[in-house]
VOGU-3710 file (C-alpha; in Angstrom, 3 decimals, decimal comma):
1> mstkrstlkk> 48,005/161,265/-19,297  51,131/162,804/-18,241  53,587/161,018/-15,618  55,770/163,053/-13,268  59,271/162,169/-13,446  59,207/161,993/-9,573  57,012/158,865/-9,817  58,449/156,678/-11,795  60,716/154,277/-10,544  64,231/153,394/-11,739
11> fgitdlerkh> 65,248/149,551/-11,823  68,443/148,710/-11,177  70,422/145,156/-11,048  69,667/145,109/-7,495  66,213/145,510/-7,741  66,289/142,636/-10,713  68,390/140,317/-8,574  65,721/140,655/-5,544  62,674/139,929/-7,956  64,447/137,141/-10,051
21> gpmtlgmfvr> 67,141/135,881/-8,418  71,188/136,622/-8,559  72,399/137,684/-12,324  74,317/135,331/-13,694  76,761/135,512/-16,828  74,862/132,847/-18,720  71,297/134,846/-18,209  72,787/137,882/-19,380  74,051/136,147/-22,552  70,970/134,700/-23,018
31> sfreaegasq> 68,945/137,808/-22,699  71,236/139,486/-24,809  70,433/136,883/-27,664  66,947/136,778/-27,553  66,765/140,243/-27,363  68,453/140,428/-30,622  66,366/137,361/-31,986  69,132/135,171/-32,976  69,191/131,239/-32,502  71,818/129,569/-30,525
41> vdfatrlkis> 73,433/128,575/-33,521  73,656/132,100/-35,029  75,016/133,670/-31,706  77,428/130,467/-31,265  78,979/131,033/-34,431  79,233/134,792/-33,763  80,908/134,118/-30,517  82,927/131,285/-32,074  82,166/128,476/-29,977  79,856/125,523/-30,601
51> ranlcdiekd> 76,127/125,389/-29,862  76,602/123,219/-27,123  79,022/125,101/-25,580  76,473/128,258/-25,694  73,925/126,496/-24,284  75,857/125,334/-21,064  76,940/128,788/-20,482  73,360/129,933/-21,021  72,005/127,208/-18,353  75,014/128,012/-16,123
61> rkqvtperaa> 76,164/124,543/-16,034  79,766/125,654/-17,448  81,829/128,341/-15,358  83,413/131,343/-17,668  86,692/132,517/-16,978  87,472/136,065/-17,054  89,463/135,886/-20,382  86,155/133,958/-22,076  84,028/136,755/-20,725  86,303/139,344/-22,112
71> riakhigvpe> 86,449/137,642/-25,790  82,549/137,145/-25,402  81,919/141,070/-24,568  83,845/142,007/-27,629  82,200/139,896/-29,733  78,913/141,302/-28,931  79,644/144,715/-28,289  79,439/145,418/-24,561  81,725/147,016/-21,907  84,188/143,756/-21,158
81> avliqlalqd> 83,966/144,505/-17,354  80,360/143,684/-17,288  80,792/140,096/-18,245  84,072/140,010/-16,162  82,135/140,899/-13,364  79,668/138,493/-13,765  82,086/135,352/-14,397  83,857/136,602/-11,287  80,721/136,744/-9,304  79,427/133,434/-10,862
91> slraarfnyr> 82,948/131,888/-9,638  82,412/133,141/-5,921  78,874/131,976/-5,877  79,732/128,510/-6,892  82,307/128,430/-4,200  79,778/129,313/-1,785  81,504/132,499/-0,712  78,886/135,406/0,022  81,240/138,350/-1,686  80,175/140,864/-4,222
101> velkas> 81,949/141,958/-6,744  83,013/145,460/-7,920  85,507/146,111/-10,722  87,296/149,738/-11,232  89,773/150,009/-13,977  93,205/150,899/-12,526
//
């Protein structure tokens, strides 16, 4: 069976947010950890934070600063702009501002 390229649907973050709600930094970190098959204890050790702190981040009970988001990104090997953008978006959402964050390098 062959599938034509033109019939394949590409999914972006907007599509995922429409289906599952807004992406948060906590959701990203939890998904990343689970994809690697790491326990919270092991992943927290890798991030150099406590397991309880990681749990609070994953459940969006704790806001993450852009500085901390950049450190987490460095430890897990993803572009820091991704996690900084999510951290800023989470802060705006918590303050009930209806804005969308986009980062551009200067």
